[in-house]
N, C-alpha and C positions, 0 to 999 in steps of 0.2 A: 370347718370347714361348712360350706354352704351346699346343699342338698336337694336335689332334685329329681324325679322319677320320670323316665318313659317309661311305659308297660305294655306291652304288646299283647292283641287277642285275650287270651285266657289268660293270659298275665295281667292284663288289666282289670279283669272281674277279679282275679285274688287280691290283687290291690286293692279295690273295692272293699271288698268282704273284708278282708285283714283291717283295714282302717274303720270300719265299724266296730270289729269285734276289738281291735288292741289300738285303741286312736293315741296314747299315750308311747306309742312306739313309732309313729310319724311326727310325732311333735316339732321336729327341724325340718322338715321336710316343706321348702317355700313355693315349689312349683309341681305339677303336674302333667305329662301328655298321656295320652290314652290311644295307641294305635289300634284301631280295627277292635274296639271291646264286641264283645259277643253277647246278644240278649237271649236266653235258652229257649223261649217259645217260638222267636221267630227262626231260629239255625233248624228248631225242631220239624217247622213247617214247610221253609225252605227245601230241608233232607227230603224230607216226605214227598213233595208235590218235584224234584227234578229227579229221583231215585223209583218213584211210582211204586213207593212203599204200599202196599195194601195194608188197609186200614187208614193209613195215613198218621197223623201226629199223636194223635190217642194211645194209639198203639204204640208207636215210638217213646211216647212219654210213658207208658207203661214198663217198656222193657228196659228203660233206664232208672226209675223206680228201684225197679225190681234189682239191679244190678249195683246203685251207688245209694238207696235211700232219698234221694233226691227228685224230684221232678221237674221236666225242664224250667217251667218257668219259675221257681225257686233258687236255679241259678243265672238268674238275670241281674247285672250289673245295678240295675236301676230301682231296684228293692232296697239297697245299700247305699246308692250314691248321696243319701241326705247326710253321710259322713264327712264328705271332702268338704274341708275348708280352705282350701288353696287354691290360687289362680291355676287355670284348668283348659288345656288344648283337647280336644277330641277330633282326630284324624280318621278319617273312613272313606275306601272306595266305595261311589257313591250307589252304582249299578252291580257292587258284588252279588252274586247271585246265592250266597250260605247266609245271606240277611236282606233286610230291607232298610229302605232311608230312615224310615218313619222308626225302626225299632232302636235305633242307633239316635236318632235325635230325641226319642223318650230319654237315653239316659243321659245324654246332654243336657235334656231339660230337667232332668229329677235332681242335679247337682243342685245346691243349692246357693252357691257364691254368684256374684256379679260378674267378676271378671272373669269372664271363661269362653273360649271361642269354636264355632265349630268350623273344621276346615274340611271341604269334600275333595274328595278326589275323583278326577274325571278321567276319561277313556279306554277305562277294561269293566270288565265283567268276572274277572279272572279276580279272586279274595288277594292272592300271592304275590299280586303286582302290585297291589296298596304295603305288602311287607317290604316291597322294596325304594317304596315312595321317598323316604327321608335319604335314604344312600345316593338320590339323584335329583333330589329338592330337601339338601338339609339346611336352607335357611329357613325354612319354616319350624321346624323343631329349634334351631338354633337360635333364629329372632325370637321365639317365644320363650325360651329360657333367658336371653339376654335380657328380656325385657323386666323380668319376674323373679330373678334371681340376682340379688344384688352379690357384685363381684370387685374384686379389688384391681387396678390396674397394675401392671409390672411389666417395666421396660418399654412402655408406651403403648402395650396389648393387654386385654384382658385375660385373665387367668384364672380358672376354675378351681386349681389348686392353691392358688395362694394362699400361705398362713394368713390370720386374721382379716381374713375377706369381711 
């Protein structure tokens, strides 16, 4: 079976961290799509700004540290991105109020593979609109997987589940 991953939001972050810590578990993965990964510092700064959080990012960062043992910046997928070894597509709502384009671009740029693509979603500031993007535009993810995961034709149609693919 050929394998690829579609990882969303904090799941994308978790995928990158897991890939760093347990690369052997990802040995069969041929491609990765990350939909709206979150960079810890960026989301903390954006939340503080939008919510008018008194004390701003530093206070929020301290609260997260006390509750989780991790600083927000330590939860950034960019910190672990060098472990990714397969073709990768990042898709992100460009004007997402929960992060910044620069933070997401940094995640994309930190991944060392040459075969990577950044796909900006436009038309909203709401993060959750980005989550629905592939249901409305499946061709973006499907075309990426089609071009990066070797498949076998069965009955004239491509099949991800075909044995011996």
